[in-house]
FILOFI-504236 format. One record per residue (C-alpha): x negated, y negated, z negated. Coordinates in steps of 0.1 Angstrom, whole numbers, plus 2048, in hexadecimal, padded with zeros to 3 digits. Example, Ala and Ser with C-alpha at 12.3 -4.5 7.8 and 13.67 -1.06 7.14 Angstrom:
<koldrens>
78582D7B2;77780B7B9;
</koldrens>
This chain:
<koldrens>
1A5A52BEB;1B3A63C09;1CCA47C0F;1B0A2EC11;197A40C28;182A28C3C;189A0BC25;164A08C21;161A02C46;17B9E6C44;1699D5C27;1489D9C39;1559C5C57;15E9A9C40;1849ACC44;18B9A7C1F;1AA991C22;1C29AAC2E;1E59A4C1F;1F9984C1B;218981C05;230966C12;249957BFB;26393CBFD;26E92DBDC;264937BB8;27C952BAC;270963B8C;277986B99;26597FBBA;247972BA6;246992B92;2479A8BB0;22C993BC2;215995BA4;2189BBBA4;20E9BCBC9;1F19A4BC4;1E59B8BA7;1E79D9BBA;1D49CABD7;1B89BDBC1;1B59DFBB0;1AC9F0BD1;1979D5BE0;1B19C4BF7;1AE99EBF7;1D2993BF5;1DE96FBFA;1FE95FBEF;20F945C04;22C933BF2;24391AC03;25A903BEE;27F907BEC;2828EAC04;2718FDC20;2868FFC40;28991EC56;27490EC71;258907C58;25A92BC4B;258939C6E;23B923C77;22792EC59;22E953C61;22194EC84;20193FC75;1FC95EC61;204975C7E;1E9965C92;1CF966C77;1B8984C7F;1AC985C5B;1CE98FC4E;1DA9B3C55;1FA9B4C41;21699AC3C;23099FC22;24F988C21;25C988BFE;28298ABFD;299979BF6;28F958C06;29693FBEB;29C91FBFF;2B6904BFC;2B8904C22;2CA91EC37;2B393CC3E;2B9959C57;2A7975C44;2A998CC62;299971C78;27E96BC5F;27498FC59;274996C7E;25C979C83;24198EC73;22A99EC8D;2349C3C8E;20F9CDC8A;20D9B9C6A;22F9C3C5C;2229D9C40;2459D7C2F;2539E8C4E;2719D1C50;2709C4C73;2899D1C8D;26C9DECA2;25E9F4C86;2829FEC7C;289A08CA0;26AA1DCA3;272A2EC82;295A37C8E;287A45CAE;26DA5AC9B;24EA47CA6;240A4AC83;21CA47C8E;222A26C9F;235A12C85;234A07C61;24CA19C4A;25DA04C30;24AA09C0F;265A15BF8;271A31C10;24EA3AC18;246A3DBF2;265A52BED;25AA69C09;238A6DBFA;248A77BD9;260A8FBEA;244AA0BFE;232AA8BDD;250ABEBD2;24EAD7BEF;25BADCC12;274AC3C1F;27DAD3C40;29FAE4C3F;2AAAD4C1E;2CBAC2C18;2C4A9EC11;2DCA83C06;2D4A5EC07;2EBA47BF4;2E9A24C03;2E3A17C26;2CF9F8C21;2B49EEC3A;29A9EFC1F;2A1A11C0F;2BFA25C1B;2BDA23C41;297A29C44;299A45C29;2B3A57C3F;29CA55C5D;27DA61C4A;290A7FC3C;29FA87C5E;27DA86C70;270A9CC54;28AAB6C60;2A2AB3C43;2C8AB4C48;2D1A91C3D;2F2A82C31;2F5A5DC2A;30FA52C10;31BA2FC09;337A1BBF9;351A2AC10;347A4FC0B;362A64BFB;35AA7FBE1;337A72BDB;331A8BBBF;337AA9BD7;31EA9ABF0;304A96BD5;30AAB9BC8;2FFAC8BE9;2DEAB4BEA;2BCAC5BE7;2ADAA2BE9;2C0A84BDD;2B4A60BE3;2C9A45BD2;2C7A20BDB;2EAA13BD6;2E39F7BBC;2FCA04BA3;2F0A0BB80;2F1A30B76;30AA38B91;2FFA5CB97;306A73B7A;2F1A91B70;30EAA9B74;311AA0B99;2EEAADBA1;2E5ACFBB0;2CFAE3B99;2AAADDBA0;2B1AC0BB8;296AA6BC0;2A4A84BB4;294A63BC0;2A3A45BAF;29CA24BC1;2B4A0FBAD;2AB9F2B96;2C79E5B80;2CA9D3B5F;2E49DDB45;2EA9CFB22;2D59DDB06;2D59CDAE4;2B69E0ADB;2A19CCAF5;2939AAAED;2A499BB0C;2C49AFB06;2C09C1B27;2B39E3B32;2A69EEB55;2B7A0EB62;2BAA1FB84;2D7A2AB99;2D6A4DB89;2DFA54B65;2BDA60B5B;2C4A71B3A;2DDA89B49;2CDA8CB6B;2ABA97B5E;2BBAB6B4F;2C5AC4B71;2ACAB5B89;28DAC8B93;27BAA7B99;287A83B91;278A61B91;27CA4AB73;287A26B74;271A12B6E;250A23B77;25BA3AB93;261A2CBB6;255A09BAE;230A11BAB;232A28BCA;241A0BBDD;2239F5BD5;20BA11BDD;21BA16BFF;2189F1C06;1F39F4C00;1F1A13C15;203A01C32;1EB9E4C2F;1CD9FBC32;1DEA0DC4F;1E39EBC60;1BE9E3C5C;1B4A05C69;1CAA00C88;1BB9DEC8D;1989EDC8C;19FA05CA8;1A19E8CC1;18E9CDCAE;16B9C6CB9;15B9AACA5;15598CCBB;16899BCD9;18998FCE6;1A59A8CEC;1AB99BD0F;1B89ABD2E;1AA9A4D51;1BA9A8D73;1AB9C0D8C;1A39B0DAD;1A79C2DCE;1959ACDE7;1A39AEE0B;1909AFE2B;192999E3F;195981E22;1B696DE21;1B7948E1B;1B2939DF9;1D7931DF6;1E1954E00;1C9963DE7;1D594CDCB;1F9954DD2;1F397ADD0;1EB978DAB;203974D8E;1F2964D71;1F796ED4D;20D958D38;1F993CD28;205946D05;1F7969D0A;1D695BD17;1D3943CFA;1D9960CE1;1BF975CF3;1A495BCEE;1AC954CCA;1C1935CCB;1DF932CB4;201929CC2;202908CAF;1E18FFCC0;1F0903CE3;2088EBCF5;2168FED13;21D8EBD34;233906D44;22792AD43;205929D52;1F390AD44;1F18FAD22;1DF8DFD0E;1C98EACF1;1CC8D4CD3;1AC8C8CC3;1B68D7CA2;1A98F8CB0;1868E9CB0;18A8DFC8B;195902C82;178912C94;15D8F9C89;14A914C74;14A92CC91;12892FCA2;126923CC6;12393BCE3;109939CFF;10B91AD15;10591CD3A;1058FFD52;10A905D78;0FB8ECD8F;0F08EDDB3;0D98E0DCF;0E48C1DE1;1048CDDF2;1118CAE15;1308B5E1A;1448D6E16;1368DCDF3;11E8F6DE6;13490EDD2;12B903DAF;14F906DA3;155927DB4;134934DA4;13F926D82;15F93AD84;150959D93;13595AD78;14F956D5D;164972D6D;145989D6F;13B983D4B;15F989D3E;1709A2D54;1529B7D5E;1379B2D43;1509B1D26;144993D14;159976D0A;15695CD25;16693AD2C;163923D4A;1658FDD47;16B8EAD67;1768C7D71;1998BFD7C;19B8BADA1;1A3898DAE;1B888FDCC;19988EDE1;1928B3DDE;1B78BCDDE;1BE8ADE00;19B8ABE0E;1868C2E23;1788D8E08;1968EFE06;1A18FDDE4;19F8E4DC8;1908FBDAD;17B918DBA;18292DDD9;186950DE6;18A968DC8;17C94FDB0;198936DAA;1AC926D8E;1D0930D91;1EC926D97;1DC912DB3;1F78F8DB6;1F88F0D91;1D38EBD8E;1D08D8DAE;1EB8BFDA9;1F68AFD88;1EB8CAD71;1F28BBD4E;1F3897D5A;1D188CD4D;1CA878D6C;1EB868D6A;1E385DD46;1C384DD51;1D683CD6D;1EF82ED54;1D3822D3D;1C0811D59;1E0801D65;1E77F4D42;1C57E3D40;1CA7D2D61;1EC7C6D59;1E17B9D37;1C47A6D46;1DB797D60;1F478DD46;1D977ED30;1CA76AD4C;1EC75ED58;1F8754D35;1D8742D2B;1DA72FD4C;1FE723D46;20171ED20;1F2704D0A;1DB70BCED;1F6701CD4;210719CE2;1F7736CE2;1EB72DCBF;20F72DCB2;21674FCC0;1F775FCB3;1FC750C90;22175AC90;22C736C89;24B739CA0;25974FCBA;25E746CDF;28074DCEE;27E74AD14;279769D29;25775FD34;24C756D11;259777D03;24478AD1C;227773D14;22B77ACEE;22C79FCF5;20879FCFF;1FB785CE6;20B792CC6;1F57B1CCB;1DA79BCBB;1E179FC97;1D4787C7D;1C07A3C6D;1AD7AAC8D;1A6786C93;19B780C70;1B7766C69;1C2769C45;1CE745C41;1D6735C62;1D8713C52;1B3714C4A;1A8717C6E;1916FCC7B;19A6ECC9C;17A6F8CAB;18271CCA2;1A571CCB2;19971FCD5;18373CCCC;1A074ECBD;1BB748CD7;1AA74BCF9;195767D08;190750D27;18B76ED3E;17A768D5F;190779D79;172780D8F;162797D74;17D7B1D6F;16B7D3D6D;1887E9D66;192806D7D;1B480CD8A;1C682AD98;1BF825DBD;1A0818DCE;1B37FFDE3;1CB7F2DC9;1C67CCDC4;1CB7B9DA4;1E77A2DAE;1DB77FDB6;1BB782DA3;1AA79ADBB;19E795DDE;1A07B1DF8;17A7B3DF9;1777BDDD5;1877DFDD0;18A7F2DB0;17D815DAB;195833DA8;1A0844D88;188861D8D;16B849D8D;179833D72;16882ED51;18683BD3F;18285DD4F;15D85CD45;169853D21;181870D22;166888D2D;14D87DD13;16387ACF4;15F893CD8;18088CCC6;19E876CC8;18E85DCB1;16F85CCC6;183855CE5;196839CD4;175829CC9;16782DCEC;18681DCFC;183800CE5;15F7F9CF0;1687F8D15;15E7D7D24;1797CFD3E;1717ABD46;15B78DD3C;16476AD31;15974CD45;13D748D2C;13176BD32;13F77BD12;14A79FD17;1707A6D13;1797C9D06;19A7DBD04;1987D4CDF;1977AFCE7;1B67B4CFC;1C67C6CDF;1CE7E5CF2;1B47FECE8;1CD811CD2;1E7811CED;1CD820D06;1C583BCED;1EA842CE9;1EE845D0F;1D185ED10;1D8871CF0;1E3890D03;1C988CD1F;1AD892D05;1B98B6D00;1A98CFD18;1C18E2D30;1C0908D2E;1C491DD4D;1B693DD5B;1A394CD79;1B1967D8F;1A2982D79;1B1973D5A;192961D4D;19A942D38;192920D47;1928FDD39;19A8E4D55;1948C1D47;18A89FD53;17C896D75;16087BD75;14D87BD96;127883D96;11C868DAF;12B84BD9B;13285BD79;124878D65;135893D7A;13C8ADD5E;15B8BCD4D;1638B0D2A;14F8B5D0B;16D8C0CF7;1758DCD10;1518E9D0C;1528E6CE6;1738F9CE1;168914CFA;147919CE9;15991FCC8;172937CD7;15A94ECE9;145953CC9;120957CC6;11D974CE0;134963CF9;12C94CD16;13A92AD21;134922D46;1378FDD4D;1318EAD6D;11C8CCD76;1298BED97;1138B5DB5;0EE8BBDB8;0D78C2D9B;0C789FD9D;0E988FD96;1038A5D83;0EA8BAD71;0D489DD66;0F288AD59;0FE8AAD48;0DE8ABD33;0D6886D2E;0FA87AD29;112896D20;0FB8AAD0A;0F088BCF8;114883CF0;11E8A7CE7;0FF8B2CD5;1028D3CE8;0E38E4CF7;0E88FCD14;0D691DD17;0D3923D3C;0D590FD5C;0E5921D7B;0DA911D9C;0F2918DB9;0E4918DDC;0F0925DFE;0DE92EE1E;0F2915E34;0EB8F8E1C;0C6900E1B;0C5902E41;0D48DFE41;0B98D3E2A;09F8E4E41;0A88CEE5E;0C88DEE6B;0E28C9E7D;0FB8B4E6A;1188C4E5A;1388B1E60;1578B7E4B;1748C4E60;15D8D0E7D;1508F3E84;12F8FBE75;1128FAE8F;10591BE9A;0E4916E88;0F691DE67;10593EE72;0E794DE84;0C7958E73;0AD93CE73;091942E5A;07E923E64;09A90BE5B;0A091FE3B;07C91EE30;07B8F9E35;09B8F5E22;08D909E05;0778EBDFC;0978DADF1;0A08F7DDB;07D8F6DCC;0828D1DC4;0A38D7DB3;0948F3D9F;0798DBD93;0958C4D89;0A78DFD75;0888ECD64;07F8C9D59;0998CED3D;0878ECD2E;0A1907D35;09F927D49;0AD924D6C;0BF940D7E;0C693ADA3;0E8947DB1;0E994ADD7;10C944DE2;10C95CDFF;11E959E20;128976E38;10F968E51;0F196AE3A;0D7984E43;0C2999E2C;0A3987E39;0B2965E30;0BD970E0E;09B980E07;089960E11;09E94ADFA;098963DDD;073962DE3;07093CDE5;086936DC7;07194EDB1;05193DDBD;06191BDB2;066928D8F;089937D8E;08C951D73;0A2967D89;0B3963DAB;0D3975DB2;0E8977DD3;10D975DCA;12C97EDDC;146972DC3;15995EDDD;16197EDEF;162997DD2;16B982DB3;15898AD92;14B9ABDA0;136997DB9;125983D9C;11D9A0D84;0F899FD8C;0F9979D86;10A97FD65;0F0998D5A;0D4980D64;0E2963D4F;0E697BD32;0C1983D34;0B895FD39;0CC954D1B;0B696AD05;09595AD11;085940CFA;08E91DD04;0908FACF7;0A58E0D09;0968BDD0D;0A389CD1C;09388BD3A;08D86AD28;08D85AD06;0AB842D00;093828CF1;081823D12;088803D24;0A5804D3D;090801D5C;07881CD50;095834D4B;0A182DD6E;07E832D7B;07A854D69;09A861D78;091854D9B;06E863D9B;076884D88;09788DD98;09787CDBA;07387CDC3;072856DC8;050844DC8;05F828DB4;07E814DAE;0867F0DBA;09D7DCDA3;0AE7C2DB9;0B479FDA9;0D77A8D9C;0CA7C8D8C;0AD7B5D7C;0C579CD6D;0D97B9D5E;0BB7CAD50;0B27AAD3E;0D67A4D33;0DD7C7D26;0BC7C8D14;0C47A7D03;0E67B4CF9;0D77D3CE8;0E37EBD03;0C17F7D0D;0C3818CFA;0E1825D0F;0DC843D26;0DC83DD4C;0F6849D64;0E9844D87;10483CDA1;0F484CDC0;0FF860DDF;103885DD8;0F988EDFB;0D4889DF8;0B8888DDE;0B2864DEA;0C9847DED;0CE84EE12;0E8869E18;0D9871E3A;0B787BE2B;0B98A1E24;09F8B9E17;0858A9E00;082884E09;061874E01;051852E03;06F83EDF9;076823DDF;098825DCE;0AB804DD0;0C07FADB2;0D77DFDBC;0EB7DAD9C;0F17E9D7A;1127ECD68;1197F4D43;13480DD3A;133807D14;15181ED0E;14183BD1F;120831D10;10982ED2E;0FB815D47;10081ED6C;0E880FD86;0F680CDAA;0DD81DDC1;0DA811DE5;0FC80BDF6;110823DE0;132815DD8;14581BDB8;161804DC5;15D7F0DA5;15C7CADA5;1387BEDA5;13079DD96;11678AD82;11878BD5D;10776FD4A;100771D25;11775BD0F;109738D09;
</koldrens>
């Protein structure tokens, strides 16, 4: 009972499955020993598991499975049953050392052996047989000062037994096969421990009168009286030894049961050690201590002053298994989607979305606030927290906004890695876009230069072409398998069906695909006046951000309409036969990239659709995995780019519809300079010094600008969630100005308003904001969408324009009216709406700041992104760079 003190506490915490026995092969003797261990575990309430690999298992497979058990928090003890019975070469030392020292209840790893030899008995696991022997010896009386002899020097018994007796202050002699005059050595022993593996080697007449004899040997000798013809004996001749020994262990029934008992005790000890640091639902994570400098250095200097944790360590800290992480160097990694499958039964954490007022051209600090809030929640309020942000595009890297992901003491590091190629997701989208363009060009070229008969023969595999051009041509067209075309018996095709099967008849003027640079032209089929949109704005990036699995991404890519035929029939990537290839190109890009903030808070950096012409949010998969990892008491802080009327509205009506996730709190970011701009201040020009009105106190400008904040608060509250306002403070802000913003925001319905200094102080500057969102998350709330998907297309556009932008009405120009009729006829009327509008104003005019009124929102055209799953109206003169054209329904 004493050995298993606090076992009730362990069981109460639900940590039943505490020991795992790992076996390779199917040896009878190993099976017997394992059954004894499993039986003993069951008798005392330990839930033991048995993992058996076949004889064909390789060393790599064995090591990989051991790592899996090491990382399983439910298992506190791992026993590798020796010998390893495999037909493949096995390094037993390497395998046993693969066991995590804190789970090595057999005490066989080099780390535990080293600690034992140094006398660190309280910080290691002692091998079970020597530990059991020592328990027996201690029952016989004082050990200190006695002469002890150990016969055998194995790593399992002899060597650790020597160390245990030595650190119990006995005088120890170790004997082995080279020892001379063994009987004389034994005759001086007050304590004798024998583990030589030689049947009845030690005779009774060798013993000192009254000696303590511990026999660890197990040997089989012939015995005709036994059914199997064999008898089990020890290394000591028991009949003669018991006459002289004061205490002696029999074989069997002596050391064996004690070994099993010590194995159970080590398992309980492991669980108790685990409990000392284990907090249910809390990560065992370390955070860096910031030491902000005054005056504050540049973002680059700050970023370079920190050394991030290795990505493997961070992954372990947040509960990811090593097999779920694909490192890209030492500070970034892809997280495999298998992690989401493993964690699917884990409750989600709290979900926060950070948005902002309509920003200045220099940004409003939503990313910095997202990172600062995550740092405050994790490093300072000690709750699990994860930030999810978009990957920076080239525009923010090399533009006027400075650091690509955050700023000041709230950045993702290393700066260069996150700012440049990261894990090559953007490059994957570029390659996929390029493939679509090249395939369309090749298809158009080939259909314009080859006869129906030639194309038909290639598709139906009737003969193979041999010329260089024809081989290239066949490369594209043989992608169209008979199965996909529904051709089972080519000879049964009717002449009128042949044309339908062999030609897509693409109209070159209707290509809707996006390519990797805004000014890249599609060979001879594109005029300079018709430029294509960049990869950040491309539908493929939107697909990547909205996918919920690799299969979902594949299906979305297949639905993408990339051109129209001359008769108005849509042409998809599936029609081109390349949807599977696109999914292959983007198979790694769908995995979120794991990095960290300056304080060591985990961050997913994934996808980068823009908010003015796409949905402007990081990926669904990043949010889903993060919500599982933080657990029910943790927080995931995700960002909605741009003003609340754009990024936030799309976050709710597009992203949340696709993900099924419902946020708990909206954080609205505002700043005094931006509110002054909306109050009538002079224009802010990127690259120029800020006008003096923004650095001097001006309550009149600020109060006028607060009308814009009130409008954006109305927008946020329209979705039914509590809203907390975070004032991103500047050194030039006065107490009077901050007080005015707080007062106006509360009057407009903000649950709480918190001035934050995270840019200058890191997470410490956002602690009050973190506490505010914790309180807000506990308030009753029910998220709702802005519109019903079953509403007509024009009505959904009108609801957004009136509710979010403050428009009096919308005007559908002729081209937009045609699209409404066309898409409604094609059954696309139930898709959500993704407004392509300037992010610099609530209206369609970027020069109109504050709260524009009395305007009608012009909709000049509407496009369909069927892969992403939304319609996007073009508002005013906003340009996506995409080719615009007139689609006509098929005749």
